[in-house]
N, C-alpha and C positions, 0 to 999 in steps of 0.2 A: 326123414323127419328123425325118426327113432336112430335112425345111428349117426347124426350127425350131433345130437346129446350124446351117444358111448363115445365120439371121438372128439370133440371140444375140448371133456379137459388133457386127451395128450397134447394138442395145438398149441393150450394155453401154457404146460410144460413144458415145451421146445422151445415157446416165444420167447418164455423166461429164463432161460437158459442159456436163448443168442443174445441175450442183451445186457446179463451180466456180462459171459465173454468178452461184448466187445466196449462197457464198461472197461474190464478189467485190462484189454488192449488198448486203449486212450490212455489209462493213468501210467501205464508201462514207461513212458518218455518226460513223465513229472515230479523234479525230484519229492524226497521223504519231509522235510517241510513243510511244502504245499499245501499235501495232504492231512498236514496236521495243523495246520492253523499259520504257520510263519508268515516271513513276508516274499514271496513267492509270485511277483508279479513277472517281473524278466518272460516266463516263460505260461502267461497265461497271454500277452498279449502278439500274437502270431501270426502270420498266415497257414490255413490250414495245407499243407500239399497233399498231394497223392494217396495212400495207404491212413495218414490220420483225416484226410477229408471224408473219404468211402466209408472211417470207421463212424466217422461222426453223423451222418447220414442216417448209415443206418440203425444207428441210434436212432433215432427220432422217427425212422422207418417203423423199428420194430417196435416202440414203445405205441405209437398210432396201433398196429396191428394188436398186441395186445392190450389196449386200453376196448377197444371196439370188439374182438371177442369176449372180451369179458361183459359187455354192452347186450350184444349179444348176447347171453346165458343167461344176464337176467331176466333180460325182453323175451327168449324162449320161457325159462321154467317158470 
């Protein structure tokens, strides 16, 4: 159990970096105006396919894993 407590911060760091990377890779397809709140509805309503779908689902899974690791950290300590 002590080893797990020592490794858990590194797991959270890796998960957070992976979340950041997947989010940044998703935003490459959007225009710059949409990032700042401009009217960019045409790029928001389409079916995700291929790599875009994989990145979307990977972001959700990584977010859940990060939240669970944070919850485990709170419970153990």
